[in-house]
SEGUMI-621978 format. One record per residue (C-alpha): x, y, z; residue number from 0; residue in three letters. Coordinates in Angstrom, 3 decimals. Each point is the difference from the previous one (the first is absolute). Example, Ala and Ser with C-alpha at 12.3 -4.5 7.8 and 13.67 -1.06 7.14 Angstrom:
<nodes>
[[12.300,-4.500,7.800],0,'ALA']
[[1.370,3.440,-0.660],1,'SER']
</nodes>
This chain:
<nodes>
[[8.012,-23.190,-11.838],0,'GLN']
[[-1.532,0.815,2.039],1,'ARG']
[[-1.607,-1.680,3.487],2,'GLN']
[[-1.470,1.825,2.474],3,'GLY']
[[2.216,2.447,1.370],4,'ASN']
[[3.144,-1.655,-1.309],5,'ALA']
[[1.486,0.465,-3.948],6,'LEU']
[[1.586,-3.632,-1.193],7,'VAL']
[[2.761,0.201,-2.568],8,'ALA']
[[1.193,-3.888,-1.300],9,'GLU']
[[3.974,0.015,-1.694],10,'PHE']
[[0.267,-1.810,-3.605],11,'GLN']
[[3.362,0.669,-1.018],12,'PRO']
[[1.545,-1.687,-2.853],13,'ASP']
[[2.914,-1.121,2.247],14,'GLN']
[[0.854,0.537,3.710],15,'PRO']
[[1.750,3.608,0.956],16,'ALA']
[[0.958,1.420,2.443],17,'ARG']
[[-1.576,3.667,0.175],18,'PHE']
[[-1.662,2.780,2.529],19,'THR']
[[-3.739,0.702,-0.231],20,'LEU']
[[-1.133,3.422,1.293],21,'CYS']
[[-3.552,-0.405,1.661],22,'VAL']
[[-2.022,3.156,0.343],23,'ARG']
[[-0.493,0.772,3.552],24,'ILE']
[[-2.749,2.831,0.102],25,'PRO']
[[0.679,2.681,2.787],26,'GLY']
[[-3.888,-0.431,1.385],27,'TRP']
[[1.166,-3.756,0.444],28,'ALA']
[[2.640,1.410,2.215],29,'GLN']
[[-2.064,2.398,2.054],30,'GLY']
[[0.754,2.937,-2.109],31,'ARG']
[[-2.836,1.829,-1.964],32,'PRO']
[[2.770,2.188,-1.826],33,'VAL']
[[3.845,0.244,0.328],34,'PRO']
[[-0.352,3.726,1.897],35,'SER']
[[-2.113,1.195,3.157],36,'ASP']
[[-2.600,1.257,-2.457],37,'LEU']
[[-2.509,-2.485,1.496],38,'TYR']
[[0.642,-2.999,2.849],39,'ARG']
[[-2.087,-3.065,0.734],40,'TYR']
[[-1.489,0.615,3.544],41,'VAL']
[[-0.632,-3.936,1.021],42,'ASP']
[[3.845,-1.254,0.059],43,'LEU']
[[0.371,-0.138,3.294],44,'ALA']
[[-2.067,-3.176,-0.733],45,'ALA']
[[2.858,-1.750,-2.071],46,'GLY']
[[0.541,0.040,-3.375],47,'GLN']
[[-1.107,-3.379,-1.282],48,'PRO']
[[3.347,-1.473,-1.507],49,'PRO']
[[-0.191,-0.154,-4.047],50,'VAL']
[[0.886,-3.942,-0.681],51,'GLU']
[[2.486,-1.141,-2.560],52,'LEU']
[[0.824,-3.498,-1.053],53,'ARG']
[[1.616,-2.067,-2.105],54,'VAL']
[[-1.132,-3.704,-1.009],55,'ASN']
[[-2.468,0.720,3.442],56,'GLY']
[[3.202,0.372,2.077],57,'THR']
[[-0.162,3.744,1.387],58,'ALA']
[[3.156,2.233,-0.484],59,'VAL']
[[1.548,2.670,2.156],60,'GLN']
[[-1.045,3.445,-1.928],61,'LEU']
[[2.495,1.942,-1.108],62,'ASP']
[[-1.426,3.141,-1.256],63,'VAL']
[[1.907,2.561,-2.162],64,'GLN']
[[-1.213,3.407,-1.078],65,'GLN']
[[-3.615,-1.903,-0.158],66,'GLY']
[[0.690,-3.487,-1.243],67,'HIS']
[[1.070,-3.334,1.511],68,'ALA']
[[2.790,-1.283,-1.403],69,'ARG']
[[0.233,-3.916,-0.805],70,'LEU']
[[3.456,-1.137,-0.596],71,'ASP']
[[-0.381,-3.629,-1.077],72,'ARG']
[[1.135,-2.842,-2.498],73,'GLN']
[[-3.279,-0.521,-1.495],74,'TRP']
[[-1.562,-2.774,-1.514],75,'GLN']
[[-3.212,-0.689,-2.382],76,'PRO']
[[-2.894,-0.241,2.160],77,'GLY']
[[1.244,2.210,2.417],78,'ASP']
[[-3.327,1.304,2.267],79,'VAL']
[[0.510,3.869,1.328],80,'VAL']
[[-3.139,1.079,2.005],81,'THR']
[[-0.163,3.664,1.378],82,'LEU']
[[-3.105,0.024,2.816],83,'THR']
[[-0.732,4.143,0.451],84,'LEU']
[[-1.930,0.836,3.155],85,'PRO']
[[-3.302,2.208,-1.043],86,'MET']
[[-1.226,0.738,3.600],87,'PRO']
[[-2.435,3.215,0.103],88,'ILE']
[[2.284,3.199,0.627],89,'ARG']
[[-1.002,3.191,1.588],90,'ARG']
[[2.353,2.587,-1.563],91,'VAL']
[[0.942,3.617,1.496],92,'LEU']
[[1.184,2.718,-1.698],93,'PRO']
[[2.898,2.208,1.145],94,'HIS']
[[-1.687,2.745,2.637],95,'PRO']
[[1.397,3.031,-2.291],96,'GLU']
[[-2.606,-0.733,-2.234],97,'ILE']
[[-2.383,2.180,0.655],98,'ALA']
[[-2.979,-1.683,-2.246],99,'ALA']
[[0.213,-2.969,1.536],100,'THR']
[[1.188,0.642,3.457],101,'ARG']
[[-2.279,-1.972,2.583],102,'GLY']
[[-1.341,-2.579,-3.094],103,'CYS']
[[0.658,-3.806,-0.280],104,'VAL']
[[0.057,-1.816,-3.634],105,'ALA']
[[-0.208,-3.701,-0.628],106,'LEU']
[[2.345,-2.726,-2.086],107,'GLU']
[[0.451,-3.110,-0.579],108,'ARG']
[[2.661,-1.342,-2.002],109,'GLY']
[[1.268,2.224,-2.321],110,'PRO']
[[-3.706,1.681,-0.360],111,'LEU']
[[-1.397,3.429,1.537],112,'VAL']
[[-3.544,-0.427,1.015],113,'TYR']
[[-2.924,2.684,0.129],114,'CYS']
[[-3.729,0.392,1.086],115,'ILE']
[[-2.682,1.554,-2.474],116,'GLU']
[[-3.011,1.443,0.910],117,'GLY']
[[-2.351,-2.271,-2.150],118,'VAL']
[[0.554,-2.984,2.717],119,'ASP']
[[-0.474,2.283,2.904],120,'HIS']
[[-3.538,1.752,-0.734],121,'GLY']
[[1.639,2.546,-2.424],122,'GLY']
[[2.501,1.909,2.767],123,'GLN']
[[3.833,-0.891,0.940],124,'VAL']
[[0.717,3.516,1.984],125,'CYS']
[[-1.281,-1.211,2.948],126,'ASP']
[[1.254,-3.372,0.451],127,'LEU']
[[2.930,-0.959,2.524],128,'ILE']
[[2.309,-2.817,0.178],129,'LEU']
[[1.000,-0.197,3.245],130,'ALA']
[[3.870,-1.794,0.987],131,'ASP']
[[-2.236,-3.066,1.736],132,'ASP']
[[-2.564,-0.121,-2.463],133,'ALA']
[[0.552,-3.526,-1.271],134,'PRO']
[[0.408,-1.073,-3.876],135,'LEU']
[[0.007,-3.226,-2.207],136,'THR']
[[0.076,-0.453,-3.280],137,'THR']
[[-3.089,-1.933,-2.308],138,'GLU']
[[0.202,-1.047,-3.555],139,'GLN']
[[-2.207,1.081,-2.029],140,'ARG']
[[-0.220,-1.371,-3.779],141,'PRO']
[[-3.206,1.846,-0.680],142,'ASP']
[[1.529,3.411,0.193],143,'LEU']
[[2.526,1.559,-2.473],144,'PHE']
[[0.377,-3.714,-1.766],145,'GLY']
[[1.462,-1.076,3.717],146,'GLY']
[[1.962,1.337,2.722],147,'VAL']
[[0.584,0.120,3.533],148,'THR']
[[-1.661,3.088,1.996],149,'VAL']
[[0.403,0.977,3.514],150,'LEU']
[[-2.729,0.093,2.891],151,'ARG']
[[-0.544,0.942,3.253],152,'GLY']
[[-1.527,2.578,2.040],153,'LYS']
[[0.366,3.627,0.069],154,'ALA']
[[-1.426,2.567,1.862],155,'LEU']
[[-2.776,3.165,-1.864],156,'ARG']
[[0.228,2.911,1.682],157,'LEU']
[[-3.546,1.493,0.099],158,'GLN']
[[0.696,3.082,2.472],159,'ASP']
[[3.490,1.562,0.572],160,'PRO']
[[-0.596,0.788,3.436],161,'GLY']
[[0.569,3.494,1.758],162,'ASP']
[[3.165,-0.574,2.449],163,'PRO']
[[-0.626,3.768,1.268],164,'THR']
[[-3.569,-1.633,1.921],165,'ARG']
[[2.124,-3.337,0.283],166,'ASP']
[[-2.691,-1.351,-2.672],167,'LEU']
[[2.180,-3.540,-1.799],168,'ALA']
[[-0.267,-0.863,-3.081],169,'PRO']
[[-2.855,-2.309,-1.188],170,'ARG']
[[0.900,-3.470,-1.566],171,'LEU']
[[-1.567,-2.800,-1.205],172,'VAL']
[[1.673,-3.194,-1.262],173,'ALA']
[[-0.553,-0.436,-3.612],174,'THR']
[[1.592,-2.814,-2.334],175,'ASP']
[[2.542,0.294,-1.690],176,'PHE']
[[1.195,-0.285,-4.086],177,'LEU']
[[3.478,0.667,-1.263],178,'ALA']
[[0.691,-1.385,-3.700],179,'ILE']
[[3.311,0.420,-2.024],180,'PRO']
[[0.815,3.299,-0.806],181,'ASN']
[[0.240,-0.570,-3.785],182,'TYR']
[[-3.634,-1.110,-0.199],183,'ALA']
[[-1.589,2.857,1.347],184,'TRP']
[[-2.257,2.406,-2.460],185,'ALA']
[[-1.640,-3.104,-1.784],186,'HIS']
[[-3.010,0.106,1.506],187,'ARG']
[[-1.360,3.001,-0.766],188,'GLY']
[[0.719,3.568,1.364],189,'ILE']
[[0.555,0.573,4.420],190,'SER']
[[2.412,1.166,2.317],191,'PRO']
[[3.346,-2.080,0.714],192,'MET']
[[2.609,0.428,2.245],193,'THR']
[[3.246,-2.028,0.351],194,'VAL']
[[0.489,1.670,3.482],195,'TRP']
[[-1.629,-0.503,2.970],196,'LEU']
[[-0.061,2.142,3.202],197,'PRO']
[[1.207,-2.051,3.496],198,'ARG']
[[-1.970,2.629,2.036],199,'THR']
[[-3.014,1.670,-0.155],200,'PRO']
[[1.233,3.389,-0.108],201,'ALA']
[[1.089,-0.935,-3.898],202,'GLY']
[[-3.573,-0.993,-1.201],203,'ALA']
[[-3.114,2.068,-0.922],204,'ARG']
[[-3.489,0.114,0.325],205,'VAL']
[[-1.371,-0.033,-3.744],206,'PRO']
[[-1.976,3.162,-0.442],207,'SER']
[[-2.735,1.331,-2.708],208,'LEU']
[[2.659,1.031,-2.232],209,'ALA']
[[1.732,-2.828,0.185],210,'THR']
[[-1.702,-2.080,-3.114],211,'ASP']
[[-1.101,3.508,-1.386],212,'ALA']
[[1.526,1.593,-3.016],213,'THR']
[[1.754,3.401,-0.400],214,'ALA']
[[0.088,1.872,-3.435],215,'THR']
[[1.173,3.347,-0.234],216,'ALA']
[[-0.128,2.978,-2.506],217,'SER']
[[4.401,-0.263,0.539],218,'HIS']
[[2.676,-3.094,-0.183],219,'THR']
[[3.854,0.466,0.169],220,'GLY']
[[2.792,-2.036,0.481],221,'GLU']
[[0.180,0.537,3.369],222,'ARG']
[[-3.985,1.002,0.886],223,'THR']
[[-2.239,-2.641,-0.424],224,'THR']
[[-3.556,-0.127,1.114],225,'PRO']
[[0.139,-3.523,2.037],226,'ASP']
[[1.577,1.967,2.563],227,'ALA']
[[-3.076,1.392,0.672],228,'LEU']
[[-1.183,-3.604,1.527],229,'ARG']
[[2.714,-1.795,0.607],230,'ASP']
[[-0.505,0.684,3.948],231,'ASP']
[[3.377,-0.230,0.693],232,'VAL']
[[1.245,2.817,2.889],233,'PRO']
[[2.578,2.374,-1.153],234,'VAL']
[[1.954,1.112,2.403],235,'VAL']
[[1.640,2.991,-1.912],236,'SER']
[[-0.822,1.547,-3.169],237,'SER']
[[3.974,-0.306,-0.709],238,'GLY']
[[-0.071,-3.715,0.246],239,'ASP']
[[0.655,-0.245,-4.166],240,'PRO']
[[-0.820,-3.606,0.570],241,'ALA']
[[-3.949,1.006,1.071],242,'ALA']
[[-2.352,-0.778,-2.845],243,'PRO']
[[-1.073,3.779,-0.626],244,'ARG']
[[-2.713,1.642,-1.904],245,'PHE']
[[0.547,4.075,-0.832],246,'THR']
[[-1.047,2.637,-2.426],247,'TRP']
[[3.388,1.249,-0.224],248,'TYR']
[[0.305,2.041,-1.984],249,'ASP']
[[-3.020,1.005,-1.359],250,'HIS']
[[-1.125,3.252,-0.037],251,'ARG']
[[-3.485,2.186,-0.846],252,'GLY']
[[-1.423,-3.741,-0.895],253,'THR']
[[-3.170,-1.758,0.859],254,'THR']
[[1.090,-3.501,1.414],255,'GLU']
[[-2.292,-2.799,1.363],256,'TRP']
[[0.809,-3.285,2.098],257,'VAL']
[[-3.015,-2.824,0.111],258,'GLN']
[[-0.942,-3.122,2.224],259,'TYR']
[[-1.796,-2.597,-2.147],260,'ASP']
[[-0.962,-2.733,2.821],261,'PHE']
[[-1.069,-3.503,-0.562],262,'PRO']
[[-2.931,0.127,1.003],263,'THR']
</nodes>
């Protein structure tokens, strides 16, 4: 059974027996979001809260092999094993070679990844920045999705990107920040969502009139979408295969059209 962050198991064998009990210790409880360098926690310098394993209330030394703590002993009826897994809020950084998430941070607590939705932030998320020093707290919300733990804090909202050529700094405004478990998104209507948040103003963008528009066109295809007309994503090179794109290729001698529908 579960008691807070602890998992408690009581043994009732028919008779005393010696065997090895293997208790799963997940990577996130050991300071590793994945068993590779694809992602890493940014705040491990503060120390990794220890995993506690107890037998009948007495702490035992962890002997972790292949992701499991091994308990080799003579087990008696009524023996109780308690595993306590620390669940601090973690900032997750991607590998720097991943261009799409470079300069961004994600949030994780225990095994859960979190996201933010526009419904909690005035309809937009592309203009939000989560600074490395922004404090974050947990809050239990029994009224949301049948009861979840959300993350709260202060983010920065980009209102003007500034102009480095004229020595004009970006204009930022502090705003309340709410993150929900990623599995629970898209249950409160249609709105933007993101898991990765920029850590500096360079990764954020101010919504434009096109952000809320609906784009349609006379032609779509596997590699062409009208959404590319209004996504506000700057394209560095037309040869970038990851860049969203819209094109009429290879139509010739036809009449084509595109259309924007604005909400107001």
